[in-house]
DOFIVO-433201 format. One record per residue (C-alpha): x, y, z; residue in one letter; residue number from 1. Coordinates in steps of 0.001 Angstrom, whole numbers, plus 500000, padded with zeros to 6 digits. Example, Ala and Ser with C-alpha at 12.3 -4.5 7.8 and 13.67 -1.06 7.14 Angstrom:
! residues 2
node c1 512300 c2 495500 c3 507800 residuo A num 1
node c1 513670 c2 498940 c3 507140 residuo S num 2
END
This chain:
! residues 198
node c1 212205 c2 755276 c3 229971 residuo M num 1
node c1 214501 c2 758152 c3 230865 residuo S num 2
node c1 215694 c2 760719 c3 228312 residuo E num 3
node c1 219159 c2 759113 c3 228355 residuo T num 4
node c1 217753 c2 755609 c3 227821 residuo D num 5
node c1 215540 c2 756731 c3 224936 residuo S num 6
node c1 218474 c2 758585 c3 223315 residuo A num 7
node c1 220607 c2 755436 c3 223640 residuo A num 8
node c1 217809 c2 753324 c3 222140 residuo A num 9
node c1 217482 c2 755735 c3 219195 residuo R num 10
node c1 221246 c2 755675 c3 218625 residuo A num 11
node c1 221256 c2 751873 c3 218689 residuo A num 12
node c1 218353 c2 751757 c3 216232 residuo E num 13
node c1 220186 c2 753997 c3 213765 residuo F num 14
node c1 223286 c2 751788 c3 214065 residuo E num 15
node c1 221208 c2 748674 c3 213313 residuo R num 16
node c1 219831 c2 750290 c3 210153 residuo W num 17
node c1 223261 c2 751605 c3 209139 residuo A num 18
node c1 224867 c2 748175 c3 209633 residuo N num 19
node c1 222159 c2 746518 c3 207546 residuo L num 20
node c1 222668 c2 749073 c3 204759 residuo F num 21
node c1 226436 c2 748553 c3 204872 residuo T num 22
node c1 226089 c2 744762 c3 204833 residuo A num 23
node c1 223888 c2 744964 c3 201721 residuo H num 24
node c1 226058 c2 747650 c3 200075 residuo R num 25
node c1 223030 c2 749902 c3 199768 residuo A num 26
node c1 223661 c2 753132 c3 197900 residuo F num 27
node c1 221059 c2 755184 c3 199769 residuo S num 28
node c1 220911 c2 756585 c3 203298 residuo H num 29
node c1 219005 c2 754668 c3 206012 residuo P num 30
node c1 217417 c2 757918 c3 207206 residuo S num 31
node c1 215978 c2 758513 c3 203743 residuo E num 32
node c1 214247 c2 755116 c3 203670 residuo L num 33
node c1 212842 c2 755666 c3 207170 residuo H num 34
node c1 211626 c2 759109 c3 206079 residuo G num 35
node c1 209951 c2 757598 c3 203000 residuo A num 36
node c1 208160 c2 755051 c3 205197 residuo L num 37
node c1 207048 c2 757768 c3 207626 residuo C num 38
node c1 205816 c2 759955 c3 204758 residuo G num 39
node c1 203617 c2 757141 c3 203462 residuo R num 40
node c1 202294 c2 756164 c3 206879 residuo L num 41
node c1 201709 c2 759798 c3 207851 residuo A num 42
node c1 199514 c2 760382 c3 204792 residuo T num 43
node c1 197368 c2 757344 c3 205565 residuo G num 44
node c1 198954 c2 754579 c3 203483 residuo A num 45
node c1 199511 c2 751086 c3 204837 residuo R num 46
node c1 201615 c2 748534 c3 202985 residuo M num 47
node c1 201572 c2 744757 c3 202852 residuo E num 48
node c1 204918 c2 743091 c3 203586 residuo D num 49
node c1 205689 c2 742466 c3 199912 residuo E num 50
node c1 204987 c2 746065 c3 198839 residuo A num 51
node c1 207100 c2 747408 c3 201697 residuo W num 52
node c1 209952 c2 745048 c3 200833 residuo L num 53
node c1 209776 c2 746152 c3 197189 residuo A num 54
node c1 210088 c2 749780 c3 198360 residuo T num 55
node c1 213054 c2 748779 c3 200548 residuo V num 56
node c1 214796 c2 747035 c3 197620 residuo R num 57
node c1 214227 c2 750027 c3 195352 residuo E num 58
node c1 215593 c2 752489 c3 197931 residuo H num 59
node c1 218610 c2 750351 c3 198766 residuo M num 60
node c1 219324 c2 749549 c3 195116 residuo G num 61
node c1 219065 c2 745785 c3 195681 residuo L num 62
node c1 218239 c2 743153 c3 193111 residuo A num 63
node c1 215281 c2 740962 c3 194076 residuo E num 64
node c1 217545 c2 737888 c3 194274 residuo E num 65
node c1 219920 c2 739691 c3 196653 residuo T num 66
node c1 217045 c2 740602 c3 198938 residuo A num 67
node c1 215674 c2 737049 c3 198842 residuo E num 68
node c1 219073 c2 735581 c3 199675 residuo E num 69
node c1 219321 c2 737742 c3 202787 residuo S num 70
node c1 218046 c2 736075 c3 205956 residuo D num 71
node c1 217874 c2 739340 c3 207868 residuo E num 72
node c1 216462 c2 741910 c3 205447 residuo L num 73
node c1 212768 c2 740885 c3 205403 residuo A num 74
node c1 212385 c2 740281 c3 209167 residuo P num 75
node c1 214346 c2 743441 c3 210014 residuo F num 76
node c1 212212 c2 745586 c3 207715 residuo M num 77
node c1 208945 c2 743979 c3 208870 residuo A num 78
node c1 209883 c2 744900 c3 212458 residuo N num 79
node c1 210961 c2 748378 c3 211353 residuo A num 80
node c1 207597 c2 748928 c3 209631 residuo Y num 81
node c1 205576 c2 747772 c3 212648 residuo A num 82
node c1 207732 c2 749736 c3 215086 residuo G num 83
node c1 207563 c2 752943 c3 213049 residuo T num 84
node c1 203782 c2 752757 c3 212718 residuo L num 85
node c1 203426 c2 752094 c3 216462 residuo A num 86
node c1 205645 c2 755113 c3 217224 residuo Q num 87
node c1 203608 c2 757386 c3 214970 residuo L num 88
node c1 200384 c2 756156 c3 216616 residuo Q num 89
node c1 201720 c2 756484 c3 220173 residuo A num 90
node c1 199708 c2 758938 c3 222243 residuo T num 91
node c1 202827 c2 760112 c3 224102 residuo D num 92
node c1 204248 c2 761656 c3 220881 residuo M num 93
node c1 207505 c2 759767 c3 221447 residuo S num 94
node c1 208063 c2 759284 c3 217698 residuo F num 95
node c1 211582 c2 760118 c3 216508 residuo Q num 96
node c1 212996 c2 760292 c3 212961 residuo P num 97
node c1 215777 c2 757741 c3 212388 residuo L num 98
node c1 218896 c2 759887 c3 212826 residuo L num 99
node c1 222445 c2 759398 c3 214121 residuo P num 100
node c1 223251 c2 760639 c3 217612 residuo D num 101
node c1 225659 c2 763312 c3 218870 residuo D num 102
node c1 228679 c2 761017 c3 218460 residuo D num 103
node c1 228488 c2 761767 c3 214738 residuo Y num 104
node c1 229893 c2 764988 c3 213289 residuo A num 105
node c1 227336 c2 767739 c3 212741 residuo I num 106
node c1 227786 c2 767434 c3 208937 residuo E num 107
node c1 226757 c2 763767 c3 209119 residuo Q num 108
node c1 223794 c2 764524 c3 211354 residuo R num 109
node c1 222647 c2 767319 c3 209060 residuo L num 110
node c1 223095 c2 765076 c3 206026 residuo E num 111
node c1 220931 c2 762422 c3 207713 residuo A num 112
node c1 218232 c2 764954 c3 208610 residuo L num 113
node c1 218139 c2 766282 c3 205041 residuo I num 114
node c1 217960 c2 762697 c3 203728 residuo A num 115
node c1 215104 c2 761904 c3 206147 residuo W num 116
node c1 213139 c2 764986 c3 205096 residuo V num 117
node c1 213661 c2 764189 c3 201394 residuo R num 118
node c1 212391 c2 760670 c3 202023 residuo G num 119
node c1 209421 c2 761969 c3 203995 residuo F num 120
node c1 208433 c2 764371 c3 201210 residuo L num 121
node c1 208793 c2 761616 c3 198626 residuo E num 122
node c1 206674 c2 759216 c3 200714 residuo G num 123
node c1 203968 c2 761856 c3 201108 residuo M num 124
node c1 203980 c2 762638 c3 197392 residuo A num 125
node c1 203698 c2 758938 c3 196452 residuo V num 126
node c1 200712 c2 758421 c3 198746 residuo T num 127
node c1 198853 c2 761719 c3 198879 residuo A num 128
node c1 199993 c2 763411 c3 195657 residuo G num 129
node c1 197641 c2 766160 c3 194532 residuo A num 130
node c1 195504 c2 765999 c3 197691 residuo S num 131
node c1 198390 c2 767642 c3 199583 residuo L num 132
node c1 197441 c2 770860 c3 197799 residuo G num 133
node c1 194035 c2 770689 c3 199509 residuo E num 134
node c1 195485 c2 770039 c3 202966 residuo A num 135
node c1 194923 c2 772677 c3 205680 residuo P num 136
node c1 197108 c2 775757 c3 205425 residuo E num 137
node c1 199374 c2 774797 c3 208344 residuo E num 138
node c1 200132 c2 771447 c3 206698 residuo I num 139
node c1 200911 c2 773147 c3 203370 residuo R num 140
node c1 203207 c2 775624 c3 205166 residuo E num 141
node c1 204890 c2 772728 c3 206948 residuo L num 142
node c1 205513 c2 770985 c3 203616 residuo I num 143
node c1 207014 c2 774200 c3 202200 residuo E num 144
node c1 209301 c2 774414 c3 205244 residuo D num 145
node c1 210332 c2 770784 c3 204787 residuo M num 146
node c1 211131 c2 771425 c3 201125 residuo V num 147
node c1 213377 c2 774300 c3 202260 residuo A num 148
node c1 215040 c2 772026 c3 204865 residuo I num 149
node c1 215629 c2 769360 c3 202205 residuo S num 150
node c1 217624 c2 771933 c3 200211 residuo Q num 151
node c1 219931 c2 773017 c3 203049 residuo L num 152
node c1 223672 c2 772822 c3 202525 residuo S num 153
node c1 225295 c2 769879 c3 204316 residuo E num 154
node c1 228668 c2 771492 c3 204987 residuo D num 155
node c1 227814 c2 773017 c3 208350 residuo E num 156
node c1 230646 c2 774013 c3 210668 residuo E num 157
node c1 230235 c2 772759 c3 214206 residuo S num 158
node c1 229715 c2 775383 c3 216878 residuo D num 159
node c1 227216 c2 775839 c3 219700 residuo D num 160
node c1 224868 c2 777919 c3 217561 residuo E num 161
node c1 224744 c2 775427 c3 214692 residuo S num 162
node c1 224242 c2 772553 c3 217176 residuo E num 163
node c1 221277 c2 774414 c3 218655 residuo Q num 164
node c1 219839 c2 775161 c3 215203 residuo Q num 165
node c1 220124 c2 771502 c3 214215 residuo L num 166
node c1 218299 c2 770479 c3 217398 residuo L num 167
node c1 215521 c2 772988 c3 216706 residuo E num 168
node c1 215125 c2 771948 c3 213056 residuo I num 169
node c1 215072 c2 768259 c3 214042 residuo T num 170
node c1 212364 c2 768897 c3 216638 residuo E num 171
node c1 210355 c2 770933 c3 214113 residuo Y num 172
node c1 210572 c2 768064 c3 211613 residuo V num 173
node c1 209608 c2 765514 c3 214284 residuo R num 174
node c1 206521 c2 767455 c3 215356 residuo L num 175
node c1 205703 c2 768199 c3 211719 residuo G num 176
node c1 205647 c2 764495 c3 210869 residuo A num 177
node c1 203275 c2 763895 c3 213793 residuo L num 178
node c1 201057 c2 766787 c3 212653 residuo A num 179
node c1 200783 c2 765260 c3 209167 residuo V num 180
node c1 200013 c2 761852 c3 210693 residuo F num 181
node c1 197256 c2 763346 c3 212865 residuo T num 182
node c1 195777 c2 765177 c3 209861 residuo E num 183
node c1 195603 c2 762170 c3 207522 residuo F num 184
node c1 194901 c2 759278 c3 209930 residuo N num 185
node c1 191831 c2 758408 c3 211959 residuo E num 186
node c1 192569 c2 758109 c3 215692 residuo P num 187
node c1 193188 c2 754509 c3 216743 residuo E num 188
node c1 190177 c2 752912 c3 218399 residuo K num 189
node c1 190961 c2 751439 c3 221824 residuo P num 190
node c1 191120 c2 747653 c3 221585 residuo K num 191
node c1 187938 c2 745881 c3 222597 residuo G num 192
node c1 185769 c2 748914 c3 221958 residuo Q num 193
node c1 182647 c2 748052 c3 220003 residuo A num 194
node c1 182038 c2 750143 c3 216883 residuo P num 195
node c1 179439 c2 752840 c3 217402 residuo T num 196
node c1 176232 c2 752623 c3 215402 residuo L num 197
node c1 174855 c2 755758 c3 213828 residuo H num 198
END
């Protein structure tokens, strides 16, 4: 997949999430929910469908009945969960946070990035909690950086320098999420490989 194709696929994915959130009148940001999922997965948690759907409902501010009446919510979120985990596990490091593309104003893109990072930190805290304090120094520094990013101001004026900074921060966050995932998750065993006996 070319860089252009993958960018188009990411943009389309964000639009699908955004449309779902709009259709359900969710009061939260789709990037924040994706960040929360990534934070949990990155720190080693795995969720059954029902637990994931409960997290989705809580984030979106949906009543259980509303979620149950929706034909699209559960299948969409089940696919989103599986796809996100597969991306984080991919050996080509192709994982991307769920963010709007360059068609959106820089303020909206920055708002989405901040929301994603807040979600990621929350997901990590829910899953790993106190053990984060015992993580290697580079992971602790990364978390401190992410906390600082989550507190950035969203009213950024658009110019070439701020565009470049946003790109750099987004890439730092992306690689940071992968670093956390690598730290807290065992490497995937190739399929069909027999377990080794010690």
